[in-house]
N, C-alpha and C positions, 0 to 999 in steps of 0.2 A: 677393388672395385670390379663389378661384372663388367663383361665386354659389352659394347654398344652394337657390335657387328653380329649379324645373324648370317651363320654360314649357308642358311636355306635362302638367303635373299637372292642369289643368282639363279635359283631355280624359279622364283616367282616374278622375277624382273627382266628376263633375258630378252635379246632383241628378236628372237623368232616368236614370241609368245603370241602376239597378234596376228601373225601369219598362221600359225598353227590353228588358233581359234577360228579364223576366217576360212581357213581350208576345210575344218571339220564341219563348220556350218553348213558348207556348200557341198559336203560329201566328196571332196577333191583331194583329200589327203592320200598321196600315193603310197604310203608306207603302212607296213603291218596289215596288209590286206591277207585275207584267210584262204588258205588252200585246203581243199576238201577232198583231195585224193593224191595219188602219185604225180610226180612231176613229169609229165609226157609231153609230146607235142600239142596236144589239145588237153586242157585241165579243167577240172571243176573248181571254181573259186566264187565264194559267195553266191552260190545258188545258180550259176549260169556257166555254160560251157565257153571257154575262151581259149584262143590260140595263144600258147606260151612262147613268147619272144623275150623272156626276161629271165632265163635260168642259165645257170653255168654248167649245166647237165650236158656238155658238149658232145659226148658220144652217146648220150640216150641210155646210158648203162644203169640208171636208178630202176629202170623197169625190166632189165635183163634177169631171166630166171637164175642163171648162174650165180649172179651177184646176189641176188635175194638168198639163194640157197646156201652161199657162204656166209651169209649173216645168221641164217638159222642154225647152220651146223655149229657155228661158234657159240651160239646161245645154249644149244643142246649140250655141249661139252664143258662150257665154262660158266654158265648162268647169265644173269643179266648185267652184272657189273663186277669190278676187280676191287673196289674198296680201298684202293691203296695207291700210291706212286709207283711209277716204274722202278725207282730207286729201292723200293722196299718190297712189297708183295704183289706189285702190279704187273710184272712181266711174264707173259706167257710164251709159249713156243711160236705161236702166230706171230708176235711181235718180231721175233728173231728171224723167222722166214720172210717177213715182209721186208725187213731191212736188208737181209741178203738179196732178195729180190730186185729191190729198189737200187742198190749199190751196183748190181751187175747191169741193170736196164741203163743207168746213168753212166756206167763205166767209171766208177768212182771206188776208192779203196774201201769206203766203209759208208754208212748211213744211219741216221738216227731218227727214230720215229717219235713224234710229239703228239698230244692230245688234239690239238688244233693247229692250223696253219698259223694263226696269229702268234701263238706260242713259240712257234719254230723260229720265227723271225725275232721275237722278243727274247727268246733263249740264246739264240746264237750271237746276235749283235750285243745283247747285255752282258754276255759273258766274255766274248773275244776282245771286245774294246774296253778301253779304261780311260780315266780322265786324262792322261797324258797323250792320248791318241787323236787323230783326225779321222772323221768319216765324212765321205763326200756322197751325197744322194741327189739324183734327179727330182725335180719338183713334182714330177707325176708319179713318184713311187707310192707302194702302197702304205696306207696309215699305219700299219703294224711294223713297217721299216722305221718310219719316224718314231714310233713308241719305242723300239729297240734302241735306237740311237739316243733318245732321252734318257732311257734307264741306264746305258753305259756311261753317262757323264762325259764322253768323248766330245771333242769339239766338232760340232755340226756345220758343214758347209754345203748348202744347197746350190745347184746350178739350174738354169732354166730349161725346161723340157728338151732333151736331145740336142742341146747346144754344145758341140765338141769344143768350140772356143773358149766357153765359159768353164766347161770341166777342166781344160787345161790351165787356166788361170787359177781355179781353185786348188789344183794340184801344185802349182808353183807356191801359193801361199801356204798350203799344208806343209810342203817340204820345208819351208823357212821355219815353221812352228816346231820342228822336231817331233819325235814320237812315230808311232806306226801310223800307216794310212791304209784305209780300207775304202773302196769304192763300191757302192751297192745299187743297182738298178733293177727294174722290172725288165723280163725278157719281152713280154707282151704286157703294155699298159692297160690296166683294168678299166679305165674310162674311155681314153682314146682309141684302143684296140691297135695301137700302131707298135712296130717292133723296134727295140732299142738297137742302134748302130754298134753291136758287140765287137766287131773286128777293130773299129777306131777306137773304142774304150779300152779294149785290151792292149792296143798299141800304146796309148797314153799311159796305162798302168805299167806296162813293162819300161817305159822311159823313166818313170818317176819312182819305180821300186815299190808301187802300191800293191796291195792285194785286191782281188776283184771277186764280188758275190752277186750271183744273179738270181732273181726271184722268178720262177718258171711257173707259178701258180696258174696263169692263163695259157700256158704253152704247152705243158706236159700233156701227153695223150692227144697233141693237135698237130704239132710241128715237127719237122724232121721225119727222115724216112724209118726211124725206129719209133717215132712219137715221143722222143726224149727232150724236145723242146727247143727253144730259140738258139741255145748253145750248139746243138747238133746241127740246125738248119744252117746256121751261119759258119760252121767249121771251126769253133773255138772252143770246143770241149776240154782240150788239153791247156788252155790259156785262162781258163776260170777256176779260181780256187775254191769256192764253195757255191753250191747251188740248192736252192730251196724250192719246195713245191707243196702244194696242198692236195688233199683227197676229196675236197668237197666240190670239185669241178668234174674233170674228165673222169675221175676215179669213183664218182658216185657215192661217197661216203663222207667222212669227217675226219680230219687229222692233218699232220703235217710232216715234212721230213727235211733234214739237212743232210747233205751228201758231200763227201770231200776226202781229204787225206785222213788215215786211220788215226794218227795221234791227234788231231784237232778233234776228230769226233769223240775220241775217248776222253779228251779234256771236257768236252761239253757234257758227256755222260755223268761225269762225277763232279761238275762245278756249276752247271746251269741251273740257276734256281727255279726259272719257270718250268724246266723239265723235272727236276727232284721234287718240288712241293706241289705238284699238281696230280690228281688222280689219273691214273691210266685210262685210256679211251675204253669204251665199253667193248667187250668182245665182239659184238655183232659189227661194229664199224670197222675193227680190224680185220675180220673175216671177209666182210663186204669189199674192203680195199684191195686185199690179196687176190680175190677172185677178179676184181677189174684190172689190176695190174697184168695178171697173167692172160686175160682176153687181149689186152693192148699188146702183149709181147708174142701172141699167137699168129698165125698166118692171116687171121681176121683183122689183126690191128690196123695194117696199112689202108685196108679198105674202108675202115670206120674213120680214120684220120682224112682220107680223100673225100669221103661223103660230106663230112662235116664242113671242110674247106670249101667244097663245091657249092654247098647250100650258102655259105657265107658270101661267096662271090654272086650267086644268083639274087640274094637278098639286097647285096650292095648295088648291083646293077639296076634291080628294079625301083629301089628307093631313089637312085640318082635320076632315072628316067622320068620319075613323077616329079623331079623339081626340088626334092629335099637336099639340104646341104650336108651330105654325108661325109664324114671324115675320110680323107683320100687314103688310098692303099699305100702301103710302104713300099718304096723302091729299092731294090737290093743293088749291089755293086755290079752285078752282071746285067742289070737292065730289066730283069724280071720284078714283078709286083706281088706282094702278099696281102691278101685280104684275110685277116684273122676272124675268129668266129664271134668277136666283138665288133658290132657295126654300129657306131654311134650317129645320131641324127642331131645336128647343132641348131638349137632354138635361141639361144641367147639370153632372153628375159626369163626370170624364174617363174613368174605368174603365167606367162604363156606357154613354158615347157609344162606347168602342172595343168593348165586347162587343156592343152592338147593330149596330155597323158590321159585326162578324164574323158575326153571325147573318144579316143582310141578304146579305152576300158569299156565304156557303155556300149561301143560297137562290136566289142567281142575279142580284143587283143590285150594281153598283159604285156607291158614293157617296163623298163626300169627308168626313174627320173634322177638325174645327177644335178644338183644345184650347189652353188658356192656354200662352204670351202671345199667340196670334194671335186670341183672344177674352178677355174679362175673366175673371177667377178665377170658378170654378163657372158658367162660361157656355159649356161645351162643347156643340157643336152637330154635326149631320150637315149637310153643305152639298149639297144636291141642286140640279141644274140641267138644263135641257132644251134640245133643239135643235128647229129648226123641222121637221127631218126625222123626229122621233118622230111615229108614227101612234097614233091613240086605242087601238088593240088592244094596242099595246106598253105605253101608260101605264096601260091597265086591268089588264094582267097584273103591272105593277110595283105598283100599288095593292093589289091581292090579295094580293101577297108581303108588303107593308108590314102589311097588317091581320094576316096569318097569323103573321108574325114578333112583331108587338107582343103577341099573346095569349100566345105561348109565352115571350116574354122577360120579361114582367111576371109570369108565374107562378113564375119562376125568381129574378129580380132585383128585384121590386117595382115599383110603378107609375112610370111615366114622367111627366114635366110633361104637363098637359092644357092646351089652348088652349080648352076649351069652358067 
C-alpha cells in the first residue's frame, strides 16, 4: 500500500505560513534583504543608502585593503576552489599557517580549521561526544551547538540561560547517569549580547570532573587584551578545554576553528565527519582570514578592539536614553560592566518587532530581527551591532532616526517596552 503521508505537507502547512504571507504582502519581511555592496558602516541595500547596524563585521575588516589583498593573493596562487576535502586534496599551506597562528593567538596546543563555523561546532561535538555521554548546554547557545549535540546522540541537558544553580543540578544528574560530561556555552551570546559567567562555570566543571567548551564566535577579536575572547577577558583560558570561533564576524571571512589539546585536535582531524566529508574553504576565504588574524595580533589590534567596544557603549547609552529597553550590560566580579558589540533592543511582540524593523528600514537603518524560537516566546528583539569603523556622526544619525521612529511608531502601535 502506498503511504498516505506526504513528506512535503510540513512545507505547505507549517505554523509560520500565514505570517510569512502577510509580511511579504506588506513588504515587511525582515529577512533575505539584498545587499548591493560591501558591508561597511553605511551600505547600499535595495536601492538606498542605509546605516548598517545589523552586521557581525565587528572590526570593520571586510573593507580593509590588507584583508582584500589576502583574498586576492590566495586566488592568484591557488585558484577559485580546492574541489576536495581537507582530508584529501583540499589542504594548502595557508590552512596550516592559519591553524598555527590561531593556536598561538588562543594559547592552545593546536587548532583545526573548518569550512564554516557551524561545521566546527557540529564536527567537534558530534565526534567527541557519544551515546553514553552527557552534554550540558545553556538555553541561549548557538543553534550549531544544539545541532552538534543532536548529532552526537549524547544525552542533552539544557539549563536556563546563565542560571548557575540549574547548571549545578544538571551536573548532579549527569554524574549519576555515568559516562563523560561536557558543558558547552557561548562566551558572548549571539542574541542577548551578554557574557557567560565562565569562572563560575569552570568552578562547577572542576567540582564534577566535566570538560568545558566555549564558543567564542562573538568574542574573538573583540574581548580581552589580545582580543582572544571571553576566556581571556575572564582569566579562565587554562581552565577551558576546547575553544571554538568563527571567521565570519571579526575576521571578515567565512570558516571556523576548534582549538585545544593536540591529541584531541588530531582525533578530530581523522574522525570528524563534518570535517572529513566537506570541501575545504575556498582559498580566498582562508587568505582573507589569515590577513585579518594578523591585523588583530598586530599593534593595531587593541586599538580596533577598544574602538568597537567604545562604539557599543555609545550606542547602548544612546538607545537607553531614548527609552528603549536595551539588554543590560554584564557585570563582572570586579564590579566593572561589559557592553559587547551586540546591543539588543527588547520589543516583546513578534509583529511589533517586525513593524518597528520596517519603520527603521524605511528611515534608513538596517538591524536584525530575532523572533521565537531564536528567542524565548514574547521575547522578540531588534539585534543591533556595531563596528569599530562606525564614526560618532553615523551613530548620532542612527540614534536620531531611532528616536524619531519611536515617537511615530508608538503613536500608531502603542508603547514599546521601556528600560527606564
